[in-house]
C-alpha positions in Angstrom: 86.9 27.5 84.8 88.8 29.7 87.1 89.8 32.0 84.1 86.1 32.2 83.1 85.0 33.1 86.6 87.5 35.9 86.9 86.4 37.2 83.6 82.7 37.3 84.6 83.6 38.9 87.8 85.6 41.7 86.0 82.7 42.3 83.8 80.3 42.7 86.7 82.7 45.5 88.3 83.0 47.3 84.9 79.1 47.4 84.5 78.6 48.3 88.3 81.0 51.1 88.0 79.5 52.3 84.8 76.2 52.6 86.4 77.6 55.1 88.9 77.5 58.7 88.0 80.7 60.6 88.5 80.6 63.6 90.9 81.0 66.1 88.2 77.6 64.9 86.7 75.5 65.8 89.9 72.8 68.2 89.9 74.5 70.4 92.0 76.3 73.1 90.1 79.8 73.5 91.2 80.4 76.6 89.4 78.1 78.6 91.8 80.5 78.2 94.6 83.2 80.6 94.0 86.1 80.5 96.7 87.7 83.7 95.2 84.7 85.9 96.1 86.0 88.9 98.1 82.8 89.0 100.3 83.2 85.4 101.4 85.8 84.6 104.0 85.9 81.9 106.6 87.2 82.1 110.2 91.1 82.1 109.7 92.7 79.0 111.2 96.2 79.2 112.8 99.1 77.3 111.2 99.0 73.6 112.1 102.8 73.2 112.7 104.4 76.4 113.6 107.9 74.8 113.0 107.2 75.0 109.4 108.2 78.1 107.2 105.7 80.6 106.2 104.6 80.4 102.5 106.2 82.5 100.1 104.2 85.3 98.7 106.1 85.0 95.5 107.0 81.6 94.0 110.5 80.5 94.5 111.0 80.1 90.7 110.2 83.7 90.2 112.9 84.8 92.8 115.3 82.8 91.1 114.7 84.2 87.8 115.1 87.6 89.2 118.3 87.0 90.9 119.6 85.4 87.7 118.5 88.5 85.8 120.1 90.9 88.4 123.5 88.9 88.1 123.5 89.0 84.3 122.8 92.9 84.5 125.6 93.3 86.9 128.0 91.5 84.5 127.2 93.7 81.7 127.2 97.0 83.5 129.5 96.8 86.4 128.8 100.5 87.2 125.4 101.9 86.5 123.1 104.7 88.0 120.0 103.2 89.5 116.9 104.9 87.7 113.9 103.2 89.5 112.8 104.7 93.0 112.9 104.0 95.8 116.0 101.6 95.0 118.1 104.6 93.9 117.5 106.5 97.4 114.8 109.0 96.0 111.3 108.8 97.0 108.5 107.6 94.7 106.4 111.2 94.1 103.1 109.6 93.8 103.3 107.7 97.2 104.3 110.7 99.4 100.7 111.7 99.9 99.7 108.2 100.6 102.4 108.0 103.3 101.1 111.1 104.8 97.6 109.7 104.7 98.7 106.4 106.3 100.6 108.3 109.2 97.5 110.7 109.7 95.1 107.6 109.9 97.4 105.6 112.1 97.3 108.6 114.6 93.4 108.8 114.2 93.1 105.0 114.9 95.1 105.1 118.0 93.3 108.1 119.3 89.8 106.6 118.6 90.7 103.3 120.2 92.0 105.0 123.3 88.7 106.6 123.6 86.3 103.7 122.8 88.0 101.5 125.3 86.3 103.7 128.0 82.9 102.4 126.7 83.8 98.9 125.3 85.8 96.8 127.6 88.7 94.9 126.4 90.4 91.7 128.2 93.4 90.0 127.4 94.8 86.5 128.7 97.7 86.9 131.3 99.5 84.0 129.9 99.1 84.1 126.0 98.2 86.7 123.4 94.5 86.1 123.1 92.2 89.2 123.4 88.6 89.1 123.8 86.3 92.2 123.4 83.2 92.1 125.7 81.9 92.5 129.2 83.5 89.1 130.4 86.1 86.9 128.8 84.9 84.0 127.0 85.2 80.4 128.0 86.7 79.0 124.7 89.6 76.7 125.6 92.3 78.1 123.4 95.1 79.1 125.6 98.5 78.1 124.5 100.4 79.8 127.4 102.5 78.1 130.2 100.5 75.6 132.4 97.7 75.5 129.8 97.6 71.6 130.2 96.7 71.6 133.9 94.1 74.5 133.2 92.4 72.6 130.3 93.6 75.3 128.0 91.2 78.0 129.8 92.5 81.5 129.6 93.3 83.9 132.7 91.7 87.2 131.8 93.0 90.6 132.7 91.8 94.2 131.6 93.4 94.9 128.3 94.7 98.2 126.7 94.3 100.0 123.5 97.7 98.5 122.3 96.2 95.0 122.7 93.5 95.7 120.0 95.8 96.6 117.0 99.4 94.9 116.5 102.1 97.1 115.2 105.3 95.0 115.0 108.4 97.1 115.5 111.5 97.2 113.3 114.7 99.0 113.2 114.9 102.7 112.0 117.3 103.3 109.1 118.7 106.7 108.5 119.9 106.1 105.0 118.0 103.1 103.4 120.0 103.2 100.2 123.8 103.2 101.5 123.3 101.6 104.9 120.3 99.3 104.5 121.3 96.9 107.3 121.8 96.9 111.1 124.5 94.6 112.2 124.5 92.8 115.4 126.6 95.5 117.4 124.2 98.1 116.6 121.0 96.4 118.1 121.1 98.6 121.3 122.0 101.8 119.6 119.5 102.1 116.7 116.1 102.7 117.9 113.1 100.4 117.1 109.8 101.9 116.0 106.6 100.7 114.5 106.9 99.0 111.1 104.1 101.1 109.8 105.7 104.4 111.1 108.9 103.3 109.6 107.3 102.5 106.3 105.8 106.1 106.2 109.2 107.6 107.0 110.9 105.9 104.2 108.1 106.9 101.9 108.2 110.8 102.5 107.0 111.5 106.1 109.5 113.7 107.9 109.7 113.5 111.9 112.3 115.3 113.6 112.5 112.5 116.3 113.4 110.0 113.6 115.5 111.8 110.9 115.9 110.3 107.4 118.1 111.3 104.6 116.5 112.7 101.6 118.2 112.9 98.1 117.8 114.9 94.7 120.0 112.6 92.7 120.1 108.8 92.2 122.8 106.7 93.8 125.3 104.4 91.9 125.6 100.5 91.8 129.4 99.5 91.5 129.4 95.7 91.1 126.5 95.3 93.3 127.6 98.0 96.0 125.6 101.1 96.5 127.7 104.4 96.1 126.5 107.8 96.8 128.5 110.7 95.3 126.0 113.5 96.3 127.2 115.7 99.1 124.8 116.2 102.1 122.5 119.3 101.4 121.5 121.6 104.2 118.1 122.1 102.5 116.9 118.8 103.5 116.8 119.5 107.1 114.8 122.5 106.7 112.1 120.5 104.6 112.0 118.1 107.5 111.4 120.9 110.2 108.6 122.4 107.9 106.8 119.1 107.4 107.1 118.2 110.9 105.7 121.6 111.9 102.6 120.9 109.5 102.2 117.6 111.0 101.8 118.9 114.4 99.6 121.6 113.4 97.2 118.9 112.1 97.3 117.0 115.2 96.5 120.1 117.3 93.4 120.9 115.0 92.3 117.2 115.6 92.5 117.8 119.2 90.6 120.9 119.3 87.5 119.1 117.4 84.3 118.9 119.5 83.3 115.8 121.3 81.7 113.2 119.4 79.2 110.4 120.1 80.4 106.8 120.6 78.7 105.8 117.4 80.4 108.6 115.4 83.8 107.7 116.8 83.6 104.2 116.1 82.6 104.8 112.6 85.5 107.4 112.0 87.8 105.0 113.7 86.9 102.1 111.5 87.1 104.2 108.4 90.9 105.2 109.6 91.7 101.6 109.8 90.5 100.5 106.4 92.1 103.6 104.8 95.3 103.0 106.8 95.4 99.2 105.5 94.6 100.2 102.0 97.6 102.8 102.1 100.0 100.3 103.7 99.0 97.8 100.8 100.0 100.3 98.2 103.3 101.3 100.0 104.5 97.8 100.2 104.2 97.2 96.6 107.1 99.6 96.0 108.9 99.8 99.5 110.4 96.4 100.5 109.4 95.0 103.5 110.9 91.6 105.1 109.9 89.3 107.6 111.2 86.2 109.1 110.1 82.9 107.6 109.9 81.2 111.1 109.1 84.2 113.5 107.2 87.6 113.6 110.3 89.7 113.3 109.9 92.3 110.6 112.3 94.8 108.9 111.5 97.8 106.3 114.2 98.4 104.1 116.1 97.1 100.9 117.3 94.2 103.1 116.7 92.3 106.3 118.8 93.3 109.4 121.9 91.0 110.5 120.8 91.0 114.2 121.2 87.4 115.6 118.2 87.3 117.9 115.9 84.7 116.1 114.7 81.9 118.5 112.4 80.0 116.2 112.8 76.7 114.7 116.2 75.8 113.1 117.9 79.1 114.4 121.0 77.2 115.5 121.6 76.3 112.0 121.4 79.9 111.1 123.3 81.1 114.1 120.5 83.1 115.2 120.1 85.0 112.0 116.5 85.5 110.6 115.4 83.8 107.5 114.1 87.0 105.5 111.5 86.7 102.8 108.8 89.0 101.5 106.3 90.2 104.1 102.7 90.5 103.5 100.0 92.8 104.7 99.3 90.8 107.8 103.0 90.8 108.9 102.9 94.7 108.9 99.5 95.4 110.3 98.3 92.5 112.4 94.8 91.8 112.2 94.5 90.3 115.5 91.4 88.2 115.1 89.0 87.9 118.1 85.7 86.1 118.6 82.5 88.1 117.5 80.2 88.8 120.3 76.8 89.0 118.6 74.9 90.8 121.6 77.0 92.7 123.7 74.4 93.7 126.0 73.7 89.9 126.8 75.8 89.1 129.9 76.2 85.3 128.8 79.8 84.3 127.9 80.8 82.3 124.7 80.6 78.6 125.5 83.5 76.4 124.4 81.0 73.7 123.2 79.4 76.2 120.8 82.7 77.5 119.4 82.2 76.1 115.9 79.0 78.3 115.6 80.9 81.6 116.5 82.5 83.7 114.0 85.6 86.0 114.1 86.6 89.5 112.9 89.7 91.8 113.4 89.8 93.2 117.1 89.5 96.7 115.4 86.6 95.9 113.4 84.9 94.1 116.5 85.6 97.0 118.8 84.2 99.5 116.7 81.0 97.4 115.9 80.2 97.1 119.5 80.8 100.7 119.7 77.8 101.3 117.0 79.5 101.2 113.8 77.9 99.2 110.9 79.3 95.7 110.0 81.7 95.8 107.1 80.3 93.7 104.1 83.7 91.9 103.7 83.6 90.5 107.4 79.8 89.7 107.3 80.6 86.0 106.5 83.5 85.7 108.6 81.3 86.9 111.6 78.8 84.0 110.7 75.9 86.4 111.2 73.6 83.9 109.3 74.3 81.0 111.9 71.8 80.4 114.6 73.2 79.5 117.9 71.8 76.2 119.5 71.3 76.1 123.2 73.9 74.1 125.3 71.8 71.1 125.7 71.0 71.0 121.9 74.7 70.8 120.7 74.5 67.0 120.3 71.5 67.2 118.2 73.0 69.6 115.7 74.6 67.9 112.6 
């Protein structure tokens, strides 16, 4: 009797489960929702656990395969001439103009932000890196600075500067990226540190008198993995550097002599410079290697990461303060610095903490230019959540 009862119960479960339609057979067309749509981007979320390593842009299996191929090639040809630029110390010809364009757009961006900030106020938290663009600082409780627990994570605002809007992380400047690609620990105070975007432009072909860089006309040799240069230093390289530097200075003087523009025109040009600079940097990092630490925001432009022991992130004791280098992404080179979007800058009301899930975000440069009068870019409309209607403060509990 017990066996027959169990059999009947099992048949009932099977008939009940067969009557339920699977989720794939619902009337909703799943194919319509496309997460890969470039025009759709949600509000970026920070990493949940900062002690975890950053994700690798290239899978580990691919990196291991490349290392094995390089090791096999080194055994077959112990002494060989490096043919592919920029690994052989020679510039990539098609990227020289891109480097000059990125350098010009970077100067135009910084110049435009320094003028817009007089009309569009910028606020920065005194205790953390939070930035807000608007008449008053927001009331969203996202502060992670010291003593944030006693303040319920509220920010302490102060007046910000143009350097707070866009983040340009710094790296060590390399005079010879091929023969001496690394900076050792004892050279940390003698080698200058400059913006990673500027260093990328210098290595890609921009010549600046203040930061010289060695230029070659012949490729270098690889002897059992070591880079050797048999080319003598040419005096013509310095003349080329002085000539190109003078040309850049003349271009900057021409930009200064331009007539004064309205706030809207200035905002539009600044946003165009931002997008053009990011597009150029994305092209440069495809050929010129850029490294970042897997645990901290340190960055280095060059064939290898430096050997300065100054990492203070997770597990730095196991590495003796050395950085855990991996490939950098565009966000590591040019920090977007996302801020909360203010839909109506003329309104004096501040962003409320209870409504934070209805607010959107945007890069600080885009938000600043939009408040200055520039049109909203299509790729950030969904991130700014322009189609969301803000409820009143007393209606928050009624919204699903």
